[in-house]
C-alpha positions in Angstrom: -127.8 -119.6 -157.8 -125.9 -121.1 -155.0 -122.2 -122.1 -155.9 -122.4 -126.2 -156.0 -125.1 -125.8 -158.9 -124.0 -127.3 -162.4 -125.0 -125.7 -165.9 -126.7 -128.8 -168.4 -128.6 -129.4 -171.6 -131.4 -131.0 -171.3 -133.5 -132.0 -174.3 -137.5 -131.6 -174.3 -140.2 -133.0 -177.3 -141.6 -129.0 -178.0 -145.1 -130.8 -175.7 -143.0 -131.2 -172.6 -141.0 -127.6 -173.2 -144.2 -125.8 -173.2 -146.3 -127.4 -170.3 -142.9 -126.6 -168.6 -142.2 -123.1 -169.2 -146.6 -122.6 -168.9 -146.0 -124.5 -165.3 -143.2 -121.6 -164.9 -144.7 -119.1 -164.9 -148.2 -120.6 -163.4 -146.0 -121.0 -160.4 -143.1 -117.8 -160.8 -140.5 -121.0 -160.4 -138.3 -121.8 -163.3 -137.7 -124.8 -165.4 -134.7 -125.7 -164.1 -137.0 -125.5 -160.2 -139.0 -127.6 -161.6 -136.9 -130.3 -163.4 -134.5 -130.5 -159.6 -137.4 -131.0 -157.3 -138.6 -133.8 -159.7 -134.8 -135.2 -160.3 -134.7 -135.8 -156.4 -138.4 -136.9 -156.0 -137.4 -139.8 -158.7 -134.4 -140.3 -157.0 -135.9 -139.9 -153.4 -138.5 -142.7 -154.9 -135.2 -144.8 -155.7 -133.9 -144.8 -152.6 -137.1 -146.0 -150.8 -136.7 -148.2 -153.4 -133.7 -149.9 -152.8 -134.1 -149.3 -148.1 -137.4 -152.2 -149.2 -134.4 -154.2 -151.4 -132.1 -154.7 -148.5 -135.0 -154.9 -146.2 -136.6 -157.8 -147.4 -133.3 -159.2 -148.3 -133.2 -162.6 -146.2 -136.8 -163.4 -147.6 -137.3 -166.4 -148.8 -137.8 -166.9 -152.6 -141.0 -167.9 -153.4 -141.7 -169.0 -157.0 -144.6 -168.4 -159.1 -145.4 -171.8 -159.6 -145.5 -172.1 -155.3 -146.8 -169.2 -155.4 -150.4 -171.1 -157.3 -150.6 -173.8 -155.4 -149.8 -172.5 -152.1 -152.8 -169.8 -153.1 -155.5 -172.8 -154.8 -154.2 -174.7 -150.9 -156.0 -172.2 -148.6 -158.2 -171.7 -152.2 -158.0 -168.6 -152.2 -157.3 -169.6 -156.2 
């Protein structure tokens, strides 16, 4: 383990723990490595979402009612 890792306790329900244990055995990886990779993926997805929000922050806001009216005007609803 790298010196920069931290130890923590995570509680899983029995079924999820069993699934992680089996996946770890099949892939020759530790449960810790599987959970770490999953956390990284989730955080990267959040980062991408936040970047998209920042990019689109200047776009005008369209209310639901305006959207419905716009769709009706263009015969799409």
